[in-house]
Backbone and ligand atoms as CSV (ligand in chain L), in Angstrom:
chain,resi,resn,atom,element,x,y,z
A,1,UNK,N,N,142.486,-76.451,10.138
A,1,UNK,CA,C,143.485,-76.917,11.102
A,1,UNK,C,C,142.894,-78.069,11.925
A,2,UNK,N,N,143.699,-79.126,12.097
A,2,UNK,CA,C,143.200,-80.259,12.874
A,2,UNK,C,C,143.271,-79.925,14.362
A,3,UNK,N,N,142.609,-80.761,15.160
A,3,UNK,CA,C,142.617,-80.520,16.613
A,3,UNK,C,C,144.038,-80.603,17.167
A,4,UNK,N,N,144.824,-81.531,16.647
A,4,UNK,CA,C,146.207,-81.695,17.130
A,4,UNK,C,C,147.037,-80.460,16.794
A,5,UNK,N,N,146.932,-79.999,15.555
A,5,UNK,CA,C,147.706,-78.808,15.155
A,5,UNK,C,C,147.358,-77.611,16.025
A,6,UNK,N,N,146.070,-77.486,16.380
A,6,UNK,CA,C,145.630,-76.341,17.184
A,6,UNK,C,C,146.243,-76.375,18.580
A,7,UNK,N,N,146.699,-77.537,19.006
A,7,UNK,CA,C,147.259,-77.672,20.358
A,7,UNK,C,C,148.775,-77.501,20.395
A,8,UNK,N,N,149.389,-77.248,19.247
A,8,UNK,CA,C,150.842,-77.073,19.189
A,8,UNK,C,C,151.152,-75.702,18.594
A,9,UNK,N,N,151.946,-74.906,19.324
A,9,UNK,CA,C,152.251,-73.530,18.903
A,9,UNK,C,C,153.745,-73.328,18.809
A,10,UNK,N,N,154.128,-72.352,18.014
A,10,UNK,CA,C,155.537,-71.964,17.915
A,10,UNK,C,C,155.651,-70.525,18.397
A,11,UNK,N,N,156.604,-70.282,19.282
A,11,UNK,CA,C,156.788,-68.950,19.857
A,11,UNK,C,C,158.256,-68.567,19.739
A,12,UNK,N,N,158.524,-67.321,19.388
A,12,UNK,CA,C,159.914,-66.845,19.355
A,12,UNK,C,C,160.153,-66.002,20.597
A,13,UNK,N,N,161.161,-66.361,21.386
A,13,UNK,CA,C,161.472,-65.575,22.579
A,13,UNK,C,C,162.227,-66.376,23.608
A,14,UNK,N,N,162.298,-65.780,24.797
A,14,UNK,CA,C,163.049,-66.339,25.922
A,14,UNK,C,C,162.101,-67.203,26.755
A,15,UNK,N,N,162.437,-68.466,26.903
A,15,UNK,CA,C,161.530,-69.400,27.596
A,15,UNK,C,C,161.354,-69.018,29.071
A,16,UNK,N,N,162.333,-68.323,29.641
A,16,UNK,CA,C,162.223,-67.962,31.066
A,16,UNK,C,C,161.131,-66.923,31.314
A,17,UNK,N,N,160.626,-66.320,30.260
A,17,UNK,CA,C,159.599,-65.284,30.413
A,17,UNK,C,C,158.171,-65.826,30.306
A,18,UNK,N,N,158.053,-67.107,29.990
A,18,UNK,CA,C,156.713,-67.641,29.692
A,18,UNK,C,C,155.953,-68.022,30.964
A,19,UNK,N,N,154.757,-67.470,31.098
A,19,UNK,CA,C,153.889,-67.781,32.235
A,19,UNK,C,C,153.011,-68.972,31.863
A,20,UNK,N,N,153.624,-70.149,31.891
A,20,UNK,CA,C,152.918,-71.389,31.547
A,20,UNK,C,C,152.997,-72.324,32.752
A,21,UNK,N,N,152.324,-73.455,32.681
A,21,UNK,CA,C,152.363,-74.364,33.828
A,21,UNK,C,C,153.750,-74.967,34.018
A,22,UNK,N,N,154.412,-75.311,32.908
A,22,UNK,CA,C,155.758,-75.880,33.020
A,22,UNK,C,C,156.598,-75.478,31.826
A,23,UNK,N,N,157.865,-75.142,32.121
A,23,UNK,CA,C,158.835,-74.997,31.031
A,23,UNK,C,C,159.814,-76.158,31.155
A,24,UNK,N,N,160.339,-76.574,30.028
A,24,UNK,CA,C,161.311,-77.667,30.004
A,24,UNK,C,C,162.698,-77.057,29.903
A,25,UNK,N,N,163.614,-77.628,30.677
A,25,UNK,CA,C,165.010,-77.190,30.666
A,25,UNK,C,C,165.845,-78.234,29.940
A,26,UNK,N,N,166.706,-77.776,29.021
A,26,UNK,CA,C,167.696,-78.664,28.391
A,26,UNK,C,C,168.898,-78.708,29.328
A,27,UNK,N,N,168.843,-79.625,30.283
A,27,UNK,CA,C,169.831,-79.693,31.359
A,27,UNK,C,C,170.968,-80.643,30.981
A,28,UNK,N,N,171.887,-80.845,31.915
A,28,UNK,CA,C,172.897,-81.904,31.749
A,28,UNK,C,C,172.712,-82.924,32.863
A,29,UNK,N,N,173.455,-84.033,32.816
A,29,UNK,CA,C,173.162,-85.149,33.730
A,29,UNK,C,C,173.341,-84.778,35.202
A,30,UNK,N,N,174.128,-83.760,35.494
A,30,UNK,CA,C,174.329,-83.375,36.904
A,30,UNK,C,C,173.110,-82.643,37.458
A,31,UNK,N,N,172.348,-82.021,36.602
A,31,UNK,CA,C,171.227,-81.127,36.978
A,31,UNK,C,C,171.696,-79.942,37.821
A,32,UNK,N,N,172.976,-79.637,37.781
A,32,UNK,CA,C,173.495,-78.565,38.638
A,32,UNK,C,C,173.740,-77.272,37.868
A,33,UNK,N,N,173.118,-77.145,36.724
A,33,UNK,CA,C,173.228,-75.906,35.967
A,33,UNK,C,C,174.317,-75.988,34.915
A,34,UNK,N,N,174.239,-75.092,33.945
A,34,UNK,CA,C,175.210,-75.073,32.853
A,34,UNK,C,C,175.028,-73.799,32.069
A,35,UNK,N,N,175.374,-73.839,30.787
A,35,UNK,CA,C,175.237,-72.650,29.948
A,35,UNK,C,C,173.907,-72.667,29.212
A,36,UNK,N,N,173.794,-71.858,28.198
A,36,UNK,CA,C,172.617,-71.853,27.331
A,36,UNK,C,C,171.320,-71.659,28.101
A,37,UNK,N,N,170.310,-72.397,27.694
A,37,UNK,CA,C,168.989,-72.230,28.288
A,37,UNK,C,C,168.999,-72.641,29.762
A,38,UNK,N,N,169.820,-73.612,30.108
A,38,UNK,CA,C,169.958,-74.085,31.488
A,38,UNK,C,C,170.414,-72.938,32.394
A,39,UNK,N,N,171.454,-72.232,31.972
A,39,UNK,CA,C,171.963,-71.108,32.756
A,39,UNK,C,C,170.909,-70.016,32.890
A,40,UNK,N,N,170.206,-69.755,31.807
A,40,UNK,CA,C,169.178,-68.702,31.823
A,40,UNK,C,C,168.057,-69.067,32.799
A,41,UNK,N,N,167.664,-70.332,32.811
A,41,UNK,CA,C,166.578,-70.779,33.705
A,41,UNK,C,C,167.020,-70.676,35.161
A,42,UNK,N,N,168.237,-71.115,35.462
A,42,UNK,CA,C,168.716,-71.027,36.854
A,42,UNK,C,C,168.853,-69.574,37.305
A,43,UNK,N,N,169.338,-68.705,36.416
A,43,UNK,CA,C,169.469,-67.276,36.788
A,43,UNK,C,C,168.103,-66.671,37.099
A,44,UNK,N,N,167.120,-67.017,36.267
A,44,UNK,CA,C,165.795,-66.417,36.437
A,44,UNK,C,C,165.033,-67.037,37.612
A,45,UNK,N,N,165.278,-68.305,37.896
A,45,UNK,CA,C,164.523,-68.985,38.968
A,45,UNK,C,C,165.086,-68.680,40.349
A,46,UNK,N,N,166.403,-68.366,40.404
A,46,UNK,CA,C,167.019,-68.073,41.695
A,46,UNK,C,C,167.649,-69.304,42.326
A,47,UNK,N,N,168.386,-69.107,43.424
A,47,UNK,CA,C,169.180,-70.183,44.046
A,47,UNK,C,C,168.345,-71.333,44.608
A,48,UNK,N,N,167.072,-71.082,44.860
A,48,UNK,CA,C,166.230,-72.172,45.385
A,48,UNK,C,C,166.107,-73.311,44.376
A,49,UNK,N,N,166.188,-72.974,43.098
A,49,UNK,CA,C,166.095,-74.033,42.073
A,49,UNK,C,C,167.307,-74.947,42.174
A,50,UNK,N,N,168.487,-74.368,42.290
A,50,UNK,CA,C,169.700,-75.194,42.386
A,50,UNK,C,C,169.626,-76.075,43.630
A,51,UNK,N,N,169.128,-75.522,44.724
A,51,UNK,CA,C,169.015,-76.303,45.963
A,51,UNK,C,C,168.117,-77.524,45.745
A,52,UNK,N,N,166.990,-77.350,45.077
A,52,UNK,CA,C,166.119,-78.507,44.836
A,52,UNK,C,C,166.795,-79.495,43.884
A,53,UNK,N,N,167.468,-78.967,42.863
A,53,UNK,CA,C,168.146,-79.851,41.900
A,53,UNK,C,C,169.226,-80.693,42.580
A,54,UNK,N,N,169.885,-80.101,43.582
A,54,UNK,CA,C,170.950,-80.837,44.281
A,54,UNK,C,C,170.410,-82.066,45.014
A,55,UNK,N,N,169.122,-82.077,45.292
A,55,UNK,CA,C,168.536,-83.215,46.020
A,55,UNK,C,C,168.059,-84.324,45.083
A,56,UNK,N,N,168.240,-84.148,43.777
A,56,UNK,CA,C,167.619,-85.074,42.816
A,56,UNK,C,C,168.551,-86.186,42.315
A,57,UNK,N,N,169.816,-86.134,42.680
A,57,UNK,CA,C,170.788,-87.153,42.240
A,57,UNK,C,C,170.941,-87.255,40.734
A,58,UNK,N,N,170.867,-86.137,40.059
A,58,UNK,CA,C,171.120,-86.117,38.611
A,58,UNK,C,C,169.996,-86.737,37.803
A,59,UNK,N,N,170.250,-86.872,36.516
A,59,UNK,CA,C,169.214,-87.373,35.601
A,59,UNK,C,C,169.917,-88.047,34.435
A,60,UNK,N,N,169.346,-89.163,33.969
A,60,UNK,CA,C,169.955,-89.877,32.838
A,60,UNK,C,C,169.601,-89.207,31.512
A,61,UNK,N,N,170.430,-89.412,30.528
A,61,UNK,CA,C,170.135,-88.932,29.176
A,61,UNK,C,C,168.828,-89.580,28.710
A,62,UNK,N,N,167.917,-88.762,28.199
A,62,UNK,CA,C,166.631,-89.274,27.719
A,62,UNK,C,C,165.546,-89.286,28.788
A,63,UNK,N,N,165.931,-89.007,30.024
A,63,UNK,CA,C,164.949,-88.994,31.121
A,63,UNK,C,C,164.663,-87.539,31.536
A,64,UNK,N,N,163.766,-87.346,32.512
A,64,UNK,CA,C,163.392,-86.005,32.945
A,64,UNK,C,C,163.028,-86.023,34.427
A,65,UNK,N,N,163.212,-84.894,35.080
A,65,UNK,CA,C,162.812,-84.731,36.487
A,65,UNK,C,C,162.161,-83.364,36.672
A,66,UNK,N,N,161.216,-83.305,37.604
A,66,UNK,CA,C,160.418,-82.087,37.767
A,66,UNK,C,C,160.763,-81.362,39.072
A,67,UNK,N,N,160.849,-80.041,38.988
A,67,UNK,CA,C,161.008,-79.210,40.192
A,67,UNK,C,C,159.979,-78.079,40.139
A,68,UNK,N,N,159.953,-77.323,41.222
A,68,UNK,CA,C,159.147,-76.104,41.213
A,68,UNK,C,C,159.849,-75.028,40.376
A,69,UNK,N,N,159.128,-73.977,40.046
A,69,UNK,CA,C,159.679,-72.911,39.203
A,69,UNK,C,C,160.260,-71.734,39.977
A,70,UNK,N,N,159.983,-71.692,41.296
A,70,UNK,CA,C,160.515,-70.616,42.153
A,70,UNK,C,C,160.231,-69.229,41.581
A,71,UNK,N,N,161.249,-68.433,41.243
A,71,UNK,CA,C,160.979,-67.041,40.831
A,71,UNK,C,C,160.573,-66.907,39.361
A,72,UNK,N,N,160.471,-68.033,38.679
A,72,UNK,CA,C,160.011,-67.985,37.278
A,72,UNK,C,C,158.501,-67.761,37.231
A,73,UNK,N,N,158.010,-67.208,36.128
A,73,UNK,CA,C,156.553,-67.153,35.977
A,73,UNK,C,C,155.938,-68.550,35.780
A,74,UNK,N,N,156.738,-69.512,35.364
A,74,UNK,CA,C,156.226,-70.885,35.197
A,74,UNK,C,C,156.164,-71.579,36.554
A,75,UNK,N,N,155.139,-72.414,36.725
A,75,UNK,CA,C,154.946,-73.081,38.017
A,75,UNK,C,C,155.983,-74.185,38.253
A,76,UNK,N,N,156.293,-74.932,37.198
A,76,UNK,CA,C,157.260,-76.037,37.300
A,76,UNK,C,C,158.351,-75.901,36.241
A,77,UNK,N,N,159.502,-76.524,36.553
A,77,UNK,CA,C,160.537,-76.734,35.537
A,77,UNK,C,C,160.715,-78.239,35.391
A,78,UNK,N,N,160.675,-78.703,34.163
A,78,UNK,CA,C,160.950,-80.110,33.879
A,78,UNK,C,C,162.338,-80.168,33.254
A,79,UNK,N,N,163.259,-80.796,33.978
A,79,UNK,CA,C,164.651,-80.844,33.535
A,79,UNK,C,C,164.850,-82.140,32.758
A,80,UNK,N,N,165.230,-82.030,31.513
A,80,UNK,CA,C,165.485,-83.226,30.723
A,80,UNK,C,C,166.895,-83.138,30.161
A,81,UNK,N,N,167.479,-84.291,29.897
A,81,UNK,CA,C,168.865,-84.325,29.415
A,81,UNK,C,C,168.892,-84.905,28.009
A,82,UNK,N,N,169.160,-84.045,27.043
A,82,UNK,CA,C,169.241,-84.483,25.655
A,82,UNK,C,C,170.561,-85.165,25.375
A,83,UNK,N,N,170.604,-85.930,24.275
A,83,UNK,CA,C,171.860,-86.581,23.890
A,83,UNK,C,C,172.821,-85.581,23.248
A,84,UNK,N,N,174.110,-85.814,23.449
A,84,UNK,CA,C,175.134,-85.080,22.695
A,84,UNK,C,C,175.198,-85.727,21.318
A,85,UNK,N,N,175.165,-84.913,20.259
A,85,UNK,CA,C,175.238,-85.450,18.892
A,85,UNK,C,C,176.611,-86.059,18.651
A,86,UNK,N,N,176.607,-87.351,18.256
A,86,UNK,CA,C,177.878,-88.026,17.976
A,86,UNK,C,C,177.885,-88.612,16.574
A,87,UNK,N,N,177.055,-88.045,15.692
A,87,UNK,CA,C,177.020,-88.516,14.315
A,87,UNK,C,C,175.740,-89.259,13.960
A,88,UNK,N,N,174.931,-89.578,14.948
A,88,UNK,CA,C,173.626,-90.182,14.692
A,88,UNK,C,C,173.567,-91.691,14.891
A,89,UNK,N,N,174.716,-92.320,15.104
A,89,UNK,CA,C,174.727,-93.782,15.239
A,89,UNK,C,C,174.760,-94.273,16.672
A,90,UNK,N,N,174.533,-93.389,17.614
A,90,UNK,CA,C,174.626,-93.785,19.034
A,90,UNK,C,C,173.268,-93.689,19.728
A,91,UNK,N,N,172.205,-93.893,18.965
A,91,UNK,CA,C,170.873,-93.859,19.569
A,91,UNK,C,C,170.365,-92.466,19.866
A,92,UNK,N,N,170.975,-91.459,19.256
A,92,UNK,CA,C,170.606,-90.081,19.591
A,92,UNK,C,C,169.132,-89.781,19.312
A,93,UNK,N,N,168.609,-90.275,18.203
A,93,UNK,CA,C,167.221,-89.959,17.828
A,93,UNK,C,C,166.249,-90.512,18.868
A,94,UNK,N,N,166.456,-91.752,19.289
A,94,UNK,CA,C,165.553,-92.365,20.274
A,94,UNK,C,C,165.669,-91.656,21.622
A,95,UNK,N,N,166.890,-91.276,21.981
A,95,UNK,CA,C,167.092,-90.577,23.257
A,95,UNK,C,C,166.429,-89.200,23.234
A,96,UNK,N,N,166.534,-88.509,22.103
A,96,UNK,CA,C,165.904,-87.186,22.021
A,96,UNK,C,C,164.373,-87.318,22.072
A,97,UNK,N,N,163.833,-88.302,21.366
A,97,UNK,CA,C,162.380,-88.537,21.419
A,97,UNK,C,C,161.947,-88.842,22.855
A,98,UNK,N,N,162.763,-89.609,23.560
A,98,UNK,CA,C,162.457,-89.964,24.940
A,98,UNK,C,C,162.414,-88.722,25.843
A,99,UNK,N,N,163.282,-87.745,25.585
A,99,UNK,CA,C,163.254,-86.484,26.363
A,99,UNK,C,C,161.883,-85.826,26.251
A,100,UNK,N,N,161.364,-85.755,25.036
A,100,UNK,CA,C,160.055,-85.106,24.830
A,100,UNK,C,C,158.945,-85.923,25.497
A,101,UNK,N,N,158.969,-87.244,25.305
A,101,UNK,CA,C,157.928,-88.102,25.897
A,101,UNK,C,C,157.947,-88.047,27.417
A,102,UNK,N,N,159.115,-88.229,28.017
A,102,UNK,CA,C,159.209,-88.243,29.490
A,102,UNK,C,C,158.786,-86.888,30.068
A,103,UNK,N,N,159.168,-85.810,29.402
A,103,UNK,CA,C,158.780,-84.476,29.887
A,103,UNK,C,C,157.266,-84.322,29.848
A,104,UNK,N,N,156.650,-84.784,28.785
A,104,UNK,CA,C,155.192,-84.671,28.662
A,104,UNK,C,C,154.489,-85.560,29.685
A,105,UNK,N,N,155.061,-86.728,29.946
A,105,UNK,CA,C,154.476,-87.610,30.965
A,105,UNK,C,C,154.500,-86.942,32.338
A,106,UNK,N,N,155.621,-86.323,32.683
A,106,UNK,CA,C,155.712,-85.628,33.983
A,106,UNK,C,C,154.741,-84.454,34.036
A,107,UNK,N,N,154.635,-83.721,32.938
A,107,UNK,CA,C,153.706,-82.586,32.884
A,107,UNK,C,C,152.272,-83.082,33.064
A,108,UNK,N,N,151.938,-84.175,32.413
A,108,UNK,CA,C,150.584,-84.729,32.530
A,108,UNK,C,C,150.317,-85.169,33.966
A,109,UNK,N,N,151.342,-85.714,34.617
A,109,UNK,CA,C,151.212,-86.169,36.013
A,109,UNK,C,C,150.894,-85.035,36.968
A,110,UNK,N,N,151.251,-83.820,36.611
A,110,UNK,CA,C,150.941,-82.642,37.435
A,110,UNK,C,C,149.792,-81.839,36.840
A,111,UNK,N,N,149.083,-82.439,35.908
A,111,UNK,CA,C,147.932,-81.765,35.276
A,111,UNK,C,C,148.276,-80.430,34.632
A,112,UNK,N,N,149.457,-80.332,34.066
A,112,UNK,CA,C,149.850,-79.082,33.396
A,112,UNK,C,C,149.053,-78.920,32.107
A,113,UNK,N,N,148.425,-77.764,31.965
A,113,UNK,CA,C,147.647,-77.521,30.741
A,113,UNK,C,C,148.537,-77.051,29.602
A,114,UNK,N,N,149.543,-76.237,29.944
A,114,UNK,CA,C,150.426,-75.692,28.910
A,114,UNK,C,C,151.883,-75.919,29.286
A,115,UNK,N,N,152.643,-76.449,28.340
A,115,UNK,CA,C,154.062,-76.764,28.545
A,115,UNK,C,C,154.863,-76.158,27.398
A,116,UNK,N,N,156.017,-75.564,27.724
A,116,UNK,CA,C,156.871,-74.988,26.687
A,116,UNK,C,C,158.220,-75.704,26.650
A,117,UNK,N,N,158.652,-76.051,25.437
A,117,UNK,CA,C,159.947,-76.719,25.226
A,117,UNK,C,C,160.928,-75.792,24.512
A,118,UNK,N,N,162.201,-75.819,24.905
A,118,UNK,CA,C,163.235,-75.235,24.044
A,118,UNK,C,C,163.641,-76.297,23.016
A,119,UNK,N,N,164.530,-75.935,22.100
A,119,UNK,CA,C,165.009,-76.890,21.093
A,119,UNK,C,C,166.134,-77.721,21.719
A,120,UNK,N,N,165.723,-78.783,22.423
A,120,UNK,CA,C,166.646,-79.612,23.214
A,120,UNK,C,C,167.781,-80.161,22.337
A,121,UNK,N,N,168.980,-80.108,22.866
A,121,UNK,CA,C,170.214,-80.664,22.250
A,121,UNK,C,C,170.747,-79.883,21.056
A,122,UNK,N,N,170.078,-78.805,20.649
A,122,UNK,CA,C,170.507,-78.142,19.405
A,122,UNK,C,C,171.521,-77.019,19.629
A,123,UNK,N,N,171.921,-76.811,20.891
A,123,UNK,CA,C,172.928,-75.779,21.176
A,123,UNK,C,C,174.293,-76.426,21.334
A,124,UNK,N,N,174.780,-76.399,22.563
A,124,UNK,CA,C,176.105,-76.966,22.870
A,124,UNK,C,C,176.179,-78.454,22.496
A,125,UNK,N,N,175.050,-79.161,22.534
A,125,UNK,CA,C,175.049,-80.603,22.246
A,125,UNK,C,C,175.021,-80.927,20.742
A,126,UNK,N,N,174.931,-79.874,19.897
A,126,UNK,CA,C,175.217,-79.958,18.446
A,126,UNK,C,C,174.285,-80.873,17.629
A,127,UNK,N,N,173.110,-81.189,18.122
A,127,UNK,CA,C,172.189,-82.021,17.325
A,127,UNK,C,C,171.769,-81.194,16.110
A,128,UNK,N,N,171.852,-81.724,14.879
A,128,UNK,CA,C,171.437,-80.938,13.708
A,128,UNK,C,C,169.994,-80.448,13.856
A,129,UNK,N,N,169.807,-79.155,13.640
A,129,UNK,CA,C,168.514,-78.541,13.973
A,129,UNK,C,C,167.351,-79.124,13.192
A,130,UNK,N,N,167.557,-79.401,11.891
A,130,UNK,CA,C,166.426,-79.912,11.105
A,130,UNK,C,C,165.986,-81.283,11.617
A,131,UNK,N,N,166.959,-82.141,11.924
A,131,UNK,CA,C,166.603,-83.474,12.422
A,131,UNK,C,C,165.984,-83.407,13.815
A,132,UNK,N,N,166.529,-82.553,14.667
A,132,UNK,CA,C,165.982,-82.413,16.025
A,132,UNK,C,C,164.545,-81.893,15.970
A,133,UNK,N,N,164.295,-80.993,15.032
A,133,UNK,CA,C,162.957,-80.412,14.908
A,133,UNK,C,C,161.944,-81.473,14.483
A,134,UNK,N,N,162.333,-82.324,13.540
A,134,UNK,CA,C,161.444,-83.407,13.099
A,134,UNK,C,C,161.060,-84.309,14.277
A,135,UNK,N,N,162.052,-84.631,15.083
A,135,UNK,CA,C,161.808,-85.523,16.229
A,135,UNK,C,C,160.907,-84.825,17.246
A,136,UNK,N,N,161.182,-83.556,17.506
A,136,UNK,CA,C,160.371,-82.802,18.470
A,136,UNK,C,C,158.910,-82.772,18.020
A,137,UNK,N,N,158.688,-82.408,16.776
A,137,UNK,CA,C,157.318,-82.280,16.259
A,137,UNK,C,C,156.629,-83.643,16.194
A,138,UNK,N,N,157.341,-84.652,15.712
A,138,UNK,CA,C,156.736,-85.995,15.590
A,138,UNK,C,C,156.363,-86.564,16.950
A,139,UNK,N,N,157.253,-86.427,17.911
A,139,UNK,CA,C,157.016,-87.016,19.238
A,139,UNK,C,C,155.910,-86.275,19.975
A,140,UNK,N,N,155.949,-84.955,19.924
A,140,UNK,CA,C,154.917,-84.175,20.616
A,140,UNK,C,C,153.550,-84.396,19.962
A,141,UNK,N,N,153.494,-84.424,18.649
A,141,UNK,CA,C,152.213,-84.651,17.963
A,141,UNK,C,C,151.625,-86.005,18.352
A,142,UNK,N,N,152.478,-87.020,18.384
A,142,UNK,CA,C,151.987,-88.360,18.736
A,142,UNK,C,C,151.451,-88.368,20.166
A,143,UNK,N,N,152.179,-87.723,21.079
A,143,UNK,CA,C,151.735,-87.704,22.477
A,143,UNK,C,C,150.404,-86.979,22.613
A,144,UNK,N,N,150.323,-85.818,21.998
A,144,UNK,CA,C,149.118,-84.991,22.102
A,144,UNK,C,C,147.906,-85.725,21.506
A,145,UNK,N,N,148.146,-86.479,20.454
A,145,UNK,CA,C,147.012,-87.169,19.820
A,145,UNK,C,C,146.478,-88.310,20.686
A,146,UNK,N,N,147.296,-88.790,21.640
A,146,UNK,CA,C,146.858,-89.882,22.513
A,146,UNK,C,C,146.509,-89.430,23.927
A,147,UNK,N,N,146.733,-88.155,24.232
A,147,UNK,CA,C,146.534,-87.663,25.608
A,147,UNK,C,C,145.841,-86.306,25.599
A,148,UNK,N,N,144.902,-86.128,26.525
A,148,UNK,CA,C,144.184,-84.849,26.609
A,148,UNK,C,C,145.009,-83.783,27.325
A,149,UNK,N,N,145.960,-84.220,28.161
A,149,UNK,CA,C,146.803,-83.306,28.949
A,149,UNK,C,C,148.262,-83.597,28.609
A,150,UNK,N,N,149.098,-82.585,28.396
A,150,UNK,CA,C,148.808,-81.159,28.321
A,150,UNK,C,C,147.915,-80.803,27.121
A,151,UNK,N,N,147.119,-79.755,27.336
A,151,UNK,CA,C,146.244,-79.297,26.244
A,151,UNK,C,C,147.052,-78.622,25.145
A,152,UNK,N,N,148.034,-77.814,25.575
A,152,UNK,CA,C,148.799,-77.010,24.618
A,152,UNK,C,C,150.287,-77.173,24.850
A,153,UNK,N,N,151.021,-77.357,23.769
A,153,UNK,CA,C,152.484,-77.446,23.837
A,153,UNK,C,C,153.056,-76.323,22.979
A,154,UNK,N,N,153.998,-75.582,23.572
A,154,UNK,CA,C,154.640,-74.470,22.867
A,154,UNK,C,C,156.089,-74.833,22.572
A,155,UNK,N,N,156.487,-74.696,21.312
A,155,UNK,CA,C,157.903,-74.800,20.983
A,155,UNK,C,C,158.463,-73.392,21.058
A,156,UNK,N,N,159.268,-73.133,22.084
A,156,UNK,CA,C,159.812,-71.792,22.295
A,156,UNK,C,C,161.185,-71.712,21.640
A,157,UNK,N,N,161.276,-70.933,20.578
A,157,UNK,CA,C,162.512,-70.835,19.796
A,157,UNK,C,C,163.202,-69.516,20.115
A,158,UNK,N,N,164.509,-69.571,20.191
A,158,UNK,CA,C,165.259,-68.372,20.546
A,158,UNK,C,C,165.360,-67.422,19.363
A,159,UNK,N,N,165.213,-67.932,18.152
A,159,UNK,CA,C,165.349,-67.073,16.960
A,159,UNK,C,C,164.320,-67.486,15.900
A,160,UNK,N,N,164.081,-66.562,14.969
A,160,UNK,CA,C,163.065,-66.768,13.943
A,160,UNK,C,C,163.421,-67.927,13.005
A,161,UNK,N,N,164.717,-68.100,12.740
A,161,UNK,CA,C,165.155,-69.180,11.839
A,161,UNK,C,C,164.727,-70.554,12.387
A,162,UNK,N,N,164.907,-70.733,13.689
A,162,UNK,CA,C,164.494,-71.996,14.322
A,162,UNK,C,C,162.972,-72.119,14.282
A,163,UNK,N,N,162.290,-71.022,14.523
A,163,UNK,CA,C,160.820,-71.042,14.486
A,163,UNK,C,C,160.321,-71.441,13.100
A,164,UNK,N,N,161.000,-70.965,12.050
A,164,UNK,CA,C,160.607,-71.334,10.682
A,164,UNK,C,C,160.739,-72.841,10.467
A,165,UNK,N,N,161.802,-73.425,11.011
A,165,UNK,CA,C,161.994,-74.876,10.886
A,165,UNK,C,C,160.830,-75.619,11.539
A,166,UNK,N,N,160.420,-75.155,12.713
A,166,UNK,CA,C,159.292,-75.795,13.404
A,166,UNK,C,C,157.994,-75.651,12.608
A,167,UNK,N,N,157.765,-74.451,12.076
A,167,UNK,CA,C,156.533,-74.243,11.291
A,167,UNK,C,C,156.503,-75.180,10.091
A,168,UNK,N,N,157.645,-75.317,9.422
A,168,UNK,CA,C,157.703,-76.210,8.256
A,168,UNK,C,C,157.463,-77.660,8.669
A,169,UNK,N,N,158.085,-78.072,9.769
A,169,UNK,CA,C,157.915,-79.454,10.236
A,169,UNK,C,C,156.462,-79.710,10.630
A,170,UNK,N,N,155.817,-78.721,11.243
A,170,UNK,CA,C,154.413,-78.888,11.631
A,170,UNK,C,C,153.528,-79.002,10.401
A,171,UNK,N,N,153.829,-78.213,9.380
A,171,UNK,CA,C,153.044,-78.274,8.143
A,171,UNK,C,C,153.181,-79.644,7.505
A,172,UNK,N,N,154.424,-80.136,7.433
A,172,UNK,CA,C,154.664,-81.477,6.852
A,172,UNK,C,C,153.949,-82.534,7.666
A,173,UNK,N,N,154.066,-82.406,8.991
A,173,UNK,CA,C,153.490,-83.398,9.887
A,173,UNK,C,C,151.962,-83.465,9.770
A,174,UNK,N,N,151.360,-82.266,9.634
A,174,UNK,CA,C,149.899,-82.216,9.588
A,174,UNK,C,C,149.377,-82.073,8.177
A,175,UNK,N,N,150.287,-82.194,7.196
A,175,UNK,CA,C,149.937,-81.904,5.812
A,175,UNK,C,C,148.781,-82.718,5.267
A,176,UNK,N,N,148.651,-83.957,5.769
A,176,UNK,CA,C,147.595,-84.823,5.231
A,176,UNK,C,C,146.307,-84.689,6.035
A,177,UNK,N,N,146.364,-83.912,7.139
A,177,UNK,CA,C,145.174,-83.832,8.004
A,177,UNK,C,C,144.145,-82.871,7.437
L,1,ADP,P1,P,171.826,-78.311,24.733
L,1,ADP,O1,O,172.981,-78.465,25.682
L,1,ADP,O2,O,170.708,-79.318,25.007
L,1,ADP,O3,O,172.256,-78.283,23.308
L,1,ADP,P2,P,171.536,-75.376,24.837
L,1,ADP,O4,O,171.032,-74.585,25.994
L,1,ADP,O5,O,172.988,-75.213,24.485
L,1,ADP,O6,O,171.168,-76.912,25.154
L,1,ADP,O7,O,170.663,-75.056,23.554
L,1,ADP,C1,C,169.376,-75.536,23.333
L,1,ADP,C2,C,168.578,-74.524,22.543
L,1,ADP,O8,O,168.045,-73.542,23.422
L,1,ADP,C3,C,169.381,-73.762,21.485
L,1,ADP,O9,O,168.649,-73.822,20.267
L,1,ADP,C4,C,169.438,-72.339,22.031
L,1,ADP,O10,O,169.396,-71.376,20.981
L,1,ADP,C5,C,168.156,-72.262,22.833
L,1,ADP,N1,N,168.130,-71.279,23.935
L,1,ADP,C6,C,169.149,-70.746,24.625
L,1,ADP,N2,N,168.687,-69.894,25.564
L,1,ADP,C7,C,167.332,-69.888,25.458
L,1,ADP,C8,C,166.260,-69.199,26.126
L,1,ADP,N3,N,166.491,-68.350,27.147
L,1,ADP,N4,N,164.980,-69.451,25.719
L,1,ADP,C9,C,164.714,-70.310,24.724
L,1,ADP,N5,N,165.663,-70.985,24.049
L,1,ADP,C10,C,166.967,-70.770,24.408
């Protein structure tokens, strides 16, 4: 296993349960909460999270903003806004890659050693899972290979099927290493 591969893990479970330095939220541009992983994070973090989010003036698609984790076991939440899938011709791939990069930059700025990502845009935003997984793995691998922090990145998948996609993408990505 290469050094880069050793720094990227796949986990099956609920991201709100992870005691890591930062978890990433697949938020919407309002940052005021929503369904899916966003709703789960706000429920677990408590009302103080919404109060901090209300002071942030929203977030652009492809960008990210950081808050405290409040009642979560994670110290920080990095809220990023993935693109809504519109067929692939509206810059979705670049915007999704930007979500991963910006989140990692914010995590590095707070010296986070371990960061966990959900599968951004693959729920209500309908991004095809195989393509989203390729972008997630490619972007995170590139970042990790150029930066010492975060040391470890976890892809937190809600189900085993998604985790299998990540494992396959990681194997392909590191296949020549
Ligand atoms: P988006 O609006 O960016 O598509 P969603 O929250 O609808 O965001 O879905 C993103 C992904 O997060 C989906 O693959 C969904 O299965 C997953 N997900 C939902 N809840 C959780 C959770 N508590 N922990 C980890 N992943 C979750």
